[in-house]
C-alpha positions in Angstrom: -17.6 -12.7 -20.1 -17.0 -13.0 -16.3 -13.7 -10.8 -14.9 -12.0 -14.2 -13.9 -12.6 -15.5 -17.4 -11.8 -12.3 -19.1 -8.6 -12.3 -17.2 -7.7 -15.7 -18.1 -8.3 -15.1 -21.9 -5.8 -12.2 -22.0 -3.0 -14.3 -19.8 0.2 -14.4 -21.9 1.8 -17.7 -22.0 4.8 -16.9 -20.0 2.9 -16.2 -16.9 0.9 -19.0 -14.6 -2.5 -18.6 -13.9 -1.7 -17.5 -10.2 0.8 -15.0 -11.2 -1.3 -13.4 -13.6 -4.2 -13.0 -11.2 -2.0 -11.2 -9.1 -0.7 -9.1 -11.7 -4.2 -8.0 -12.8 -5.2 -7.3 -9.2 -2.0 -5.3 -8.5 -2.3 -3.3 -11.8 -5.8 -2.2 -10.7 -4.4 -1.1 -7.4 -2.0 1.2 -9.4 -4.8 2.5 -11.4 -7.0 3.1 -8.2 -3.9 5.0 -6.6 -3.9 7.3 -9.8 -7.6 7.8 -9.7 -7.1 8.7 -5.9 -4.3 11.3 -6.7 -1.9 9.0 -4.6 1.0 9.5 -7.1 4.3 11.0 -6.9 5.2 11.3 -10.5 6.8 8.0 -11.3 7.9 7.2 -7.7 6.8 5.4 -4.7 5.3 1.6 -5.0 2.8 -0.9 -4.2 4.2 -4.5 -4.1 2.6 -7.9 -4.0 4.2 -11.0 -2.8 3.7 -13.9 -5.3 2.8 -17.5 -4.1 5.6 -19.8 -4.0 8.7 -20.5 -1.9 10.8 -18.3 -4.0 9.8 -15.2 -2.0 9.5 -13.4 -5.4 7.2 -10.1 -5.4 5.7 -7.7 -8.1 6.8 -3.9 -8.4 6.0 -1.2 -10.8 8.4 -0.5 -13.7 10.6 2.4 -13.0 9.9 5.3 -15.4 5.9 4.7 -15.9 3.3 6.7 -14.3 0.8 4.7 -12.0 -1.8 5.3 -14.9 0.5 3.4 -17.3 0.9 0.3 -15.1 -0.5 -2.9 -16.7 -0.7 -6.5 -15.6 2.1 -7.4 -18.1 4.6 -4.6 -17.4 4.8 -5.0 -13.8 8.2 -6.3 -12.9 8.9 -9.6 -10.9 11.9 -9.4 -8.5 13.5 -11.3 -6.0 14.5 -9.9 -2.3 17.6 -8.6 -3.6 16.2 -6.6 -6.5 17.1 -8.8 -9.4 14.6 -9.2 -12.2 13.2 -12.5 -12.6 12.4 -13.1 -16.2 12.6 -10.1 -18.7 11.5 -6.6 -18.3 11.9 -3.5 -20.7 12.1 -1.3 -17.7 14.4 -1.2 -14.4 13.2 -1.0 -10.7 13.6 1.7 -8.3 16.4 0.8 -5.7 14.4 2.8 -3.1 11.4 0.7 -3.8 12.8 -2.9 -3.6 14.9 -1.9 -0.5 12.2 -0.8 1.8 9.5 -3.2 0.3 11.8 -6.1 0.6 12.6 -5.8 4.1 9.0 -5.9 5.1 8.1 -8.8 2.7 11.1 -10.6 4.0 10.7 -9.8 7.6 7.1 -10.1 8.3 5.4 -13.3 7.1 2.1 -12.1 6.7 3.1 -9.3 4.5 1.5 -10.0 1.3 1.1 -6.3 0.1 3.1 -3.5 1.1 2.1 0.1 0.0 4.2 3.5 0.3 2.9 6.9 -0.3 3.8 10.7 -0.3 0.8 12.2 -0.1 0.4 15.8 1.1 -1.6 15.1 4.1 0.4 12.0 4.9 3.8 13.9 4.7 2.6 16.8 6.5 1.6 14.4 9.5 5.0 12.6 9.3 6.8 15.9 9.5 4.7 16.9 12.6 6.4 16.3 15.8 3.2 15.1 17.6 2.4 12.6 14.8 -1.0 11.3 14.3 -3.7 13.1 16.3 -6.3 10.7 17.6 -9.1 13.3 17.4 -11.3 12.3 14.3 -13.5 9.4 13.2 -10.8 7.9 11.0 -7.8 7.8 13.4 -10.1 6.4 16.1 -10.2 3.2 13.9 -6.7 2.8 14.2 -6.1 2.4 17.7 -2.6 0.6 18.5 -2.1 0.2 14.9 0.5 2.7 14.0 4.2 2.7 14.7 6.6 5.4 13.7 10.2 5.2 12.2 12.9 8.1 12.3 14.0 9.4 9.1 17.5 7.9 7.9 17.7 9.4 4.4 16.5 7.9 1.1 15.8 4.3 1.7 18.4 2.6 -0.6 20.5 1.1 2.3 19.6 -2.5 3.2 21.3 -1.9 6.4 18.1 0.2 7.6 16.0 -2.9 7.4 16.5 -4.2 11.0 15.8 -0.8 12.3 12.7 -0.4 10.3 11.3 -3.7 11.1 12.0 -3.1 14.8 10.2 0.3 14.5 7.1 -1.5 12.9 7.0 -4.4 15.3 3.7 -6.1 14.7 1.6 -3.1 13.8 0.4 -2.8 10.1 0.9 0.9 9.6 4.1 3.0 9.7 4.6 6.7 9.6 8.0 7.2 8.1 8.8 10.7 9.9 9.8 13.3 7.6 8.8 11.0 4.8 5.5 9.4 4.3 3.1 6.7 5.1 3.3 2.9 4.8 1.0 -0.1 5.2 1.2 -3.8 4.8 -1.4 -6.3 5.0 -2.1 -10.0 4.5 -4.4 -9.3 1.3 -4.3 -6.3 -1.1 -7.5 -5.2 0.1 -6.7 -5.0 3.8 -3.5 -3.1 3.1 -5.5 -0.7 1.1 -8.1 -0.4 3.7 -5.8 0.6 6.5 -3.9 3.0 4.3 -7.0 4.6 3.2 -8.0 5.1 6.8 -4.7 6.5 7.8 -4.5 8.9 4.9 -8.1 10.0 5.6 -7.2 10.7 9.1 -4.3 12.8 7.9 -6.2 14.8 5.7 -8.8 15.5 8.4 -6.1 16.4 10.9 -4.5 18.7 8.4 -7.8 20.4 7.9 -8.8 20.4 11.8 -5.6 21.6 13.5 -5.5 24.6 11.1 -8.5 26.0 12.9 -7.0 25.8 16.4 -7.0 23.0 19.2 -8.8 19.7 18.5 -10.8 17.4 20.7 -8.8 14.1 21.6 -10.9 11.0 21.6 -10.5 8.9 24.8 -8.4 5.7 24.3 -11.2 3.4 25.4 -13.4 4.9 22.5 -10.7 4.5 20.1 -10.4 0.8 21.0 -14.0 0.4 20.6 -14.1 2.1 17.3 -11.4 -0.2 15.9 -13.1 -3.1 17.0 -16.3 -1.8 15.5 -14.8 -0.6 12.1 -16.2 -2.2 9.1 -12.8 -2.0 7.5 -11.8 -5.1 9.4 -14.9 -7.1 9.7 -15.1 -10.2 7.3 -18.8 -9.9 7.6 -18.5 -6.8 5.4 -15.9 -7.6 3.2 -12.9 -6.7 5.1 -12.0 -4.2 2.4 -12.7 -6.6 -0.4 -16.1 -4.9 -1.3 -14.5 -1.5 -1.4 -11.5 -2.7 -3.6 -14.4 -4.5 -5.9 -16.3 -1.2 -6.2 -13.1 0.8 -7.0 -11.9 -1.9 -9.6 -15.3 -1.6 -11.2 -14.8 2.2 -11.4 -11.5 2.0 -12.9 -13.0 -0.5 -15.5 -15.4 2.3 -16.6 -12.8 4.6 -16.8 -9.8 2.5 -18.5 -9.6 -1.2 -18.4 -6.3 -1.2 -20.1 -4.5 -2.3 -16.9 -5.8 -5.8 -17.7 -3.5 -6.4 -20.6 
């Protein structure tokens, strides 16, 4: 059975076809994050905006590890964090506050991802920020913004300052905190976050050995233009996401339930 047909066959009656497709895709992404080690116990979030005028989005149930997230237990909420429908699990206020600000403030923010990886947090705590000195950071020319730490993100009044810091850039280094990415598709959000996290990993290793070689800005700009991560002729991240989803299906396809 083809994946789309298999997904439809498992769809509970309370979910429409479009919502169920989004749920399966987002649940797969949570399992991919778990596979990559991009987890923080039961914390942090990937959110996906649902189609329709209601401005609802899906978020992980608070209390479950990413490896336990499934299509049916994802929680549908509005921009105020109210659960739409029913859920056996609550949502984390720090999750919907940060993510709702971006979903509400940026029309193209279909997906928002936030991580606390060791490499990402190390760069976020560095006064110099991201070093444009490696193959991966060179593909992110003029794509990274910074936001100063204002405490745990549970206060809605931080939203205007967060959006002002982000501007029109798809990546945000939350100083002293972690990494954030948004995209108009799940695949593009993942692709740019993967690049940023990989750049942070290389930076963590390379700077431990002494001074690094900074890449000239004109070469950074060319690398970003040439990057396959953003090229629709090479999937714009969709092919990578499909490959990782197949890997998760071989390990544990229970996320589809």
